Backbone atoms as SQL, in Angstrom:
CREATE TABLE atoms (id INTEGER PRIMARY KEY, chain TEXT, resi INTEGER, resn TEXT, atom TEXT, x REAL, y REAL, z REAL);
INSERT INTO atoms VALUES
  (1, 'A', 1, 'MET', 'N', -65.040, 28.717, -1.003),
  (2, 'A', 1, 'MET', 'CA', -63.400, 28.577, -1.025),
  (3, 'A', 1, 'MET', 'C', -63.307, 26.930, -0.061),
  (4, 'A', 2, 'SER', 'N', -61.818, 26.597, -0.637),
  (5, 'A', 2, 'SER', 'CA', -62.087, 25.072, -0.059),
  (6, 'A', 2, 'SER', 'C', -61.330, 25.068, 0.725),
  (7, 'A', 3, 'SER', 'N', -61.219, 24.044, 1.832),
  (8, 'A', 3, 'SER', 'CA', -60.371, 23.414, 2.712),
  (9, 'A', 3, 'SER', 'C', -59.047, 23.269, 2.427),
  (10, 'A', 4, 'TYR', 'N', -58.730, 23.141, 1.676),
  (11, 'A', 4, 'TYR', 'CA', -57.125, 22.749, 1.137),
  (12, 'A', 4, 'TYR', 'C', -56.017, 23.980, 1.315),
  (13, 'A', 5, 'ARG', 'N', -54.865, 23.949, 1.855),
  (14, 'A', 5, 'ARG', 'CA', -53.986, 24.873, 1.890),
  (15, 'A', 5, 'ARG', 'C', -52.554, 24.056, 1.307),
  (16, 'A', 6, 'LEU', 'N', -51.905, 25.148, 0.680),
  (17, 'A', 6, 'LEU', 'CA', -50.323, 24.714, 0.685),
  (18, 'A', 6, 'LEU', 'C', -49.355, 24.669, 1.657),
  (19, 'A', 7, 'ASP', 'N', -48.829, 24.162, 2.213),
  (20, 'A', 7, 'ASP', 'CA', -48.020, 24.344, 3.359),
  (21, 'A', 7, 'ASP', 'C', -46.602, 24.872, 2.449),
  (22, 'A', 8, 'ARG', 'N', -46.528, 25.860, 2.558),
  (23, 'A', 8, 'ARG', 'CA', -45.258, 26.513, 2.010),
  (24, 'A', 8, 'ARG', 'C', -44.070, 26.373, 2.835),
  (25, 'A', 9, 'THR', 'N', -44.293, 25.988, 4.176),
  (26, 'A', 9, 'THR', 'CA', -43.268, 25.507, 5.070),
  (27, 'A', 9, 'THR', 'C', -42.553, 24.287, 5.064),
  (28, 'A', 10, 'ALA', 'N', -43.265, 23.691, 4.117),
  (29, 'A', 10, 'ALA', 'CA', -42.847, 22.209, 4.351),
  (30, 'A', 10, 'ALA', 'C', -42.182, 21.729, 2.899),
  (31, 'A', 11, 'PHE', 'N', -40.721, 21.649, 2.933),
  (32, 'A', 11, 'PHE', 'CA', -39.853, 21.281, 1.879),
  (33, 'A', 11, 'PHE', 'C', -39.265, 20.076, 1.977),
  (34, 'A', 12, 'LYS', 'N', -38.770, 18.982, 1.402),
  (35, 'A', 12, 'LYS', 'CA', -37.764, 17.902, 1.608),
  (36, 'A', 12, 'LYS', 'C', -36.831, 17.807, 0.193),
  (37, 'A', 13, 'ALA', 'N', -35.617, 18.116, -0.113),
  (38, 'A', 13, 'ALA', 'CA', -35.133, 17.297, -1.166),
  (39, 'A', 13, 'ALA', 'C', -35.370, 16.456, -1.373),
  (40, 'A', 14, 'GLN', 'N', -35.398, 15.791, -2.702),
  (41, 'A', 14, 'GLN', 'CA', -35.939, 14.416, -3.019),
  (42, 'A', 14, 'GLN', 'C', -35.813, 14.320, -4.466),
  (43, 'A', 15, 'THR', 'N', -35.429, 13.146, -4.985),
  (44, 'A', 15, 'THR', 'CA', -35.528, 13.092, -6.797),
  (45, 'A', 15, 'THR', 'C', -37.234, 12.952, -6.732),
  (46, 'A', 16, 'ALA', 'N', -36.826, 13.218, -8.426),
  (47, 'A', 16, 'ALA', 'CA', -38.359, 12.418, -8.696),
  (48, 'A', 16, 'ALA', 'C', -39.141, 11.311, -8.302),
  (49, 'A', 17, 'GLU', 'N', -38.114, 10.325, -8.470),
  (50, 'A', 17, 'GLU', 'CA', -38.873, 8.939, -7.997),
  (51, 'A', 17, 'GLU', 'C', -39.205, 8.996, -6.771),
  (52, 'A', 18, 'GLU', 'N', -38.428, 9.477, -5.952),
  (53, 'A', 18, 'GLU', 'CA', -38.824, 9.572, -4.685),
  (54, 'A', 18, 'GLU', 'C', -39.875, 10.328, -4.395),
  (55, 'A', 19, 'ALA', 'N', -40.109, 11.265, -4.793),
  (56, 'A', 19, 'ALA', 'CA', -41.490, 12.160, -4.603),
  (57, 'A', 19, 'ALA', 'C', -42.546, 11.392, -4.653),
  (58, 'A', 20, 'SER', 'N', -42.456, 10.387, -6.269),
  (59, 'A', 20, 'SER', 'CA', -43.691, 9.863, -6.834),
  (60, 'A', 20, 'SER', 'C', -44.014, 8.882, -5.963),
  (61, 'A', 21, 'LYS', 'N', -42.836, 8.020, -5.164),
  (62, 'A', 21, 'LYS', 'CA', -43.169, 7.122, -4.473),
  (63, 'A', 21, 'LYS', 'C', -44.028, 7.396, -2.998),
  (64, 'A', 22, 'SER', 'N', -43.349, 8.381, -2.716),
  (65, 'A', 22, 'SER', 'CA', -44.193, 8.662, -1.534),
  (66, 'A', 22, 'SER', 'C', -45.155, 9.428, -1.559),
  (67, 'A', 23, 'HIS', 'N', -45.802, 10.309, -2.740),
  (68, 'A', 23, 'HIS', 'CA', -47.318, 10.991, -2.911),
  (69, 'A', 23, 'HIS', 'C', -48.228, 9.573, -3.359),
  (70, 'A', 24, 'ALA', 'N', -47.611, 8.196, -3.997),
  (71, 'A', 24, 'ALA', 'CA', -48.486, 7.514, -4.327),
  (72, 'A', 24, 'ALA', 'C', -48.351, 6.641, -3.023),
  (73, 'A', 25, 'ALA', 'N', -47.675, 6.440, -1.950),
  (74, 'A', 25, 'ALA', 'CA', -47.934, 5.843, -0.791),
  (75, 'A', 25, 'ALA', 'C', -49.191, 6.810, 0.000),
  (76, 'A', 26, 'TYR', 'N', -49.214, 8.015, -0.181),
  (77, 'A', 26, 'TYR', 'CA', -49.986, 8.770, 0.540),
  (78, 'A', 26, 'TYR', 'C', -51.127, 8.806, 0.176),
  (79, 'A', 27, 'TYR', 'N', -51.524, 8.641, -1.086),
  (80, 'A', 27, 'TYR', 'CA', -52.551, 8.884, -2.209),
  (81, 'A', 27, 'TYR', 'C', -53.667, 7.149, -1.620),
  (82, 'A', 28, 'LYS', 'N', -52.654, 6.129, -2.031),
  (83, 'A', 28, 'LYS', 'CA', -53.310, 4.929, -1.651),
  (84, 'A', 28, 'LYS', 'C', -53.867, 4.937, -0.331),
  (85, 'A', 29, 'THR', 'N', -53.372, 5.834, 0.714),
  (86, 'A', 29, 'THR', 'CA', -54.399, 5.456, 1.814),
  (87, 'A', 29, 'THR', 'C', -55.273, 6.197, 2.077),
  (88, 'A', 30, 'LEU', 'N', -55.415, 6.996, 0.807),
  (89, 'A', 30, 'LEU', 'CA', -57.103, 7.540, 0.881),
  (90, 'A', 30, 'LEU', 'C', -58.094, 6.766, 0.069),
  (91, 'A', 31, 'THR', 'N', -59.549, 6.974, 0.769),
  (92, 'A', 31, 'THR', 'CA', -60.418, 6.486, 0.238),
  (93, 'A', 31, 'THR', 'C', -60.737, 7.011, -1.297),
  (94, 'A', 32, 'TRP', 'N', -61.427, 6.183, -1.991),
  (95, 'A', 32, 'TRP', 'CA', -61.864, 6.646, -3.003),
  (96, 'A', 32, 'TRP', 'C', -62.468, 7.703, -3.307),
  (97, 'A', 33, 'GLN', 'N', -63.639, 8.199, -2.167),
  (98, 'A', 33, 'GLN', 'CA', -64.210, 9.581, -2.434),
  (99, 'A', 33, 'GLN', 'C', -63.246, 10.467, -2.374),
  (100, 'A', 34, 'GLU', 'N', -62.663, 10.332, -0.927),
  (101, 'A', 34, 'GLU', 'CA', -61.440, 11.351, -0.639),
  (102, 'A', 34, 'GLU', 'C', -60.602, 12.055, -2.001),
  (103, 'A', 35, 'ARG', 'N', -59.989, 10.793, -3.062),
  (104, 'A', 35, 'ARG', 'CA', -58.941, 11.379, -3.995),
  (105, 'A', 35, 'ARG', 'C', -60.204, 12.168, -4.948),
  (106, 'A', 36, 'LEU', 'N', -61.345, 11.574, -5.216),
  (107, 'A', 36, 'LEU', 'CA', -62.716, 12.256, -5.896),
  (108, 'A', 36, 'LEU', 'C', -62.240, 13.513, -5.432),
  (109, 'A', 37, 'ARG', 'N', -62.612, 13.625, -4.270),
  (110, 'A', 37, 'ARG', 'CA', -62.507, 15.264, -4.006),
  (111, 'A', 37, 'ARG', 'C', -61.461, 16.173, -4.019),
  (112, 'A', 38, 'ILE', 'N', -60.400, 15.416, -4.327),
  (113, 'A', 38, 'ILE', 'CA', -58.745, 16.094, -4.550),
  (114, 'A', 38, 'ILE', 'C', -59.042, 16.219, -5.763),
  (115, 'A', 39, 'ALA', 'N', -59.025, 15.413, -6.534),
  (116, 'A', 39, 'ALA', 'CA', -59.517, 15.487, -8.154),
  (117, 'A', 39, 'ALA', 'C', -60.379, 17.042, -8.531),
  (118, 'A', 40, 'ASN', 'N', -61.320, 16.760, -7.538),
  (119, 'A', 40, 'ASN', 'CA', -62.366, 17.684, -8.215),
  (120, 'A', 40, 'ASN', 'C', -61.783, 19.276, -8.265),
  (121, 'A', 41, 'TYR', 'N', -61.153, 19.279, -6.682),
  (122, 'A', 41, 'TYR', 'CA', -60.628, 20.478, -6.055),
  (123, 'A', 41, 'TYR', 'C', -58.991, 20.942, -7.496),
  (124, 'A', 42, 'LEU', 'N', -58.718, 20.034, -7.542),
  (125, 'A', 42, 'LEU', 'CA', -57.443, 20.371, -8.748),
  (126, 'A', 42, 'LEU', 'C', -57.665, 20.670, -9.916),
  (127, 'A', 43, 'ASN', 'N', -59.062, 20.050, -10.789),
  (128, 'A', 43, 'ASN', 'CA', -59.476, 20.620, -12.179),
  (129, 'A', 43, 'ASN', 'C', -60.459, 22.101, -11.895),
  (130, 'A', 44, 'SER', 'N', -60.789, 22.480, -10.367),
  (131, 'A', 44, 'SER', 'CA', -61.191, 23.714, -10.530),
  (132, 'A', 44, 'SER', 'C', -60.597, 24.771, -10.595),
  (133, 'A', 45, 'VAL', 'N', -59.312, 24.438, -9.772),
  (134, 'A', 45, 'VAL', 'CA', -58.395, 25.115, -9.648),
  (135, 'A', 45, 'VAL', 'C', -57.543, 25.329, -11.031),
  (136, 'A', 46, 'ALA', 'N', -57.173, 24.183, -11.802),
  (137, 'A', 46, 'ALA', 'CA', -56.812, 24.546, -13.113),
  (138, 'A', 46, 'ALA', 'C', -57.323, 24.993, -14.279),
  (139, 'A', 47, 'TYR', 'N', -58.372, 24.718, -14.418),
  (140, 'A', 47, 'TYR', 'CA', -59.533, 25.592, -15.220),
  (141, 'A', 47, 'TYR', 'C', -60.362, 26.299, -14.719),
  (142, 'A', 48, 'ASN', 'N', -60.099, 27.182, -13.511),
  (143, 'A', 48, 'ASN', 'CA', -60.619, 28.801, -13.009),
  (144, 'A', 48, 'ASN', 'C', -61.938, 28.414, -12.918),
  (145, 'A', 49, 'TYR', 'N', -62.873, 27.252, -12.370),
  (146, 'A', 49, 'TYR', 'CA', -64.099, 27.732, -12.069),
  (147, 'A', 49, 'TYR', 'C', -64.360, 27.637, -10.588),
  (148, 'A', 50, 'PRO', 'N', -65.630, 27.718, -9.948),
  (149, 'A', 50, 'PRO', 'CA', -65.705, 27.527, -8.314),
  (150, 'A', 50, 'PRO', 'C', -65.870, 25.844, -8.250),
  (151, 'A', 51, 'GLU', 'N', -65.209, 25.620, -6.930),
  (152, 'A', 51, 'GLU', 'CA', -65.313, 24.198, -6.800),
  (153, 'A', 51, 'GLU', 'C', -66.276, 23.286, -7.053),
  (154, 'A', 52, 'ASN', 'N', -67.563, 23.580, -6.354),
  (155, 'A', 52, 'ASN', 'CA', -68.800, 22.625, -7.010),
  (156, 'A', 52, 'ASN', 'C', -69.270, 23.425, -8.153),
  (157, 'A', 53, 'GLU', 'N', -69.331, 23.926, -8.666),
  (158, 'A', 53, 'GLU', 'CA', -70.253, 24.484, -9.541),
  (159, 'A', 53, 'GLU', 'C', -69.065, 24.396, -11.272),
  (160, 'A', 54, 'PRO', 'N', -68.821, 23.091, -11.661),
  (161, 'A', 54, 'PRO', 'CA', -68.265, 22.882, -12.702),
  (162, 'A', 54, 'PRO', 'C', -68.914, 23.721, -13.880),
  (163, 'A', 55, 'PRO', 'N', -68.424, 24.105, -15.107),
  (164, 'A', 55, 'PRO', 'CA', -69.250, 24.556, -16.411),
  (165, 'A', 55, 'PRO', 'C', -70.115, 22.982, -16.980),
  (166, 'A', 56, 'ARG', 'N', -71.029, 24.187, -17.552),
  (167, 'A', 56, 'ARG', 'CA', -72.094, 22.996, -18.411),
  (168, 'A', 56, 'ARG', 'C', -71.226, 22.682, -19.470),
  (169, 'A', 57, 'LEU', 'N', -71.555, 21.237, -20.227),
  (170, 'A', 57, 'LEU', 'CA', -70.926, 20.889, -21.788),
  (171, 'A', 57, 'LEU', 'C', -71.484, 21.907, -22.708),
  (172, 'A', 58, 'ASP', 'N', -71.358, 22.150, -23.455),
  (173, 'A', 58, 'ASP', 'CA', -72.117, 23.044, -24.714),
  (174, 'A', 58, 'ASP', 'C', -72.248, 22.115, -25.522),
  (175, 'A', 59, 'LYS', 'N', -73.648, 21.641, -25.703),
  (176, 'A', 59, 'LYS', 'CA', -74.147, 20.273, -26.196),
  (177, 'A', 59, 'LYS', 'C', -74.613, 20.613, -27.881),
  (178, 'A', 60, 'THR', 'N', -74.165, 21.923, -28.333),
  (179, 'A', 60, 'THR', 'CA', -74.847, 22.686, -29.077),
  (180, 'A', 60, 'THR', 'C', -73.848, 22.216, -30.352),
  (181, 'A', 61, 'ILE', 'N', -72.332, 21.922, -29.822),
  (182, 'A', 61, 'ILE', 'CA', -71.411, 21.984, -31.176),
  (183, 'A', 61, 'ILE', 'C', -71.733, 20.453, -31.443),
  (184, 'A', 62, 'PHE', 'N', -72.358, 19.255, -30.579),
  (185, 'A', 62, 'PHE', 'CA', -72.267, 17.960, -31.266),
  (186, 'A', 62, 'PHE', 'C', -73.460, 17.484, -32.163),
  (187, 'A', 63, 'LYS', 'N', -73.144, 16.803, -33.283),
  (188, 'A', 63, 'LYS', 'CA', -74.505, 16.352, -33.705),
  (189, 'A', 63, 'LYS', 'C', -74.306, 14.593, -33.927),
  (190, 'A', 64, 'ALA', 'N', -75.204, 14.391, -33.936),
  (191, 'A', 64, 'ALA', 'CA', -75.871, 12.770, -33.629),
  (192, 'A', 64, 'ALA', 'C', -76.365, 12.395, -35.323),
  (193, 'A', 65, 'ARG', 'N', -75.230, 11.533, -35.806),
  (194, 'A', 65, 'ARG', 'CA', -75.716, 11.036, -37.273),
  (195, 'A', 65, 'ARG', 'C', -75.643, 9.173, -37.184),
  (196, 'A', 66, 'ALA', 'N', -76.674, 9.068, -38.231),
  (197, 'A', 66, 'ALA', 'CA', -76.534, 7.256, -38.200),
  (198, 'A', 66, 'ALA', 'C', -75.475, 7.078, -38.811),
  (199, 'A', 67, 'ARG', 'N', -74.742, 5.357, -38.550),
  (200, 'A', 67, 'ARG', 'CA', -73.994, 4.951, -39.710),
  (201, 'A', 67, 'ARG', 'C', -74.463, 4.221, -40.455),
  (202, 'A', 68, 'LYS', 'N', -73.565, 4.381, -41.977),
  (203, 'A', 68, 'LYS', 'CA', -74.165, 3.352, -42.653),
  (204, 'A', 68, 'LYS', 'C', -73.857, 1.967, -42.563);
């Protein structure tokens, strides 16, 4: 289970542009490793797999062939 939790009590009415600027400013303060961890978590939620166990790529559907 992840350590990230959504705080449903925090809300601020703002335009999409204001929200975009504030989120961008926050994420710019994080290191690239922290941003990568967050992206990994969001992908696991979006594609419904355990956070540190991404699904394996099915390599049987790809074919390699020589170009002429």
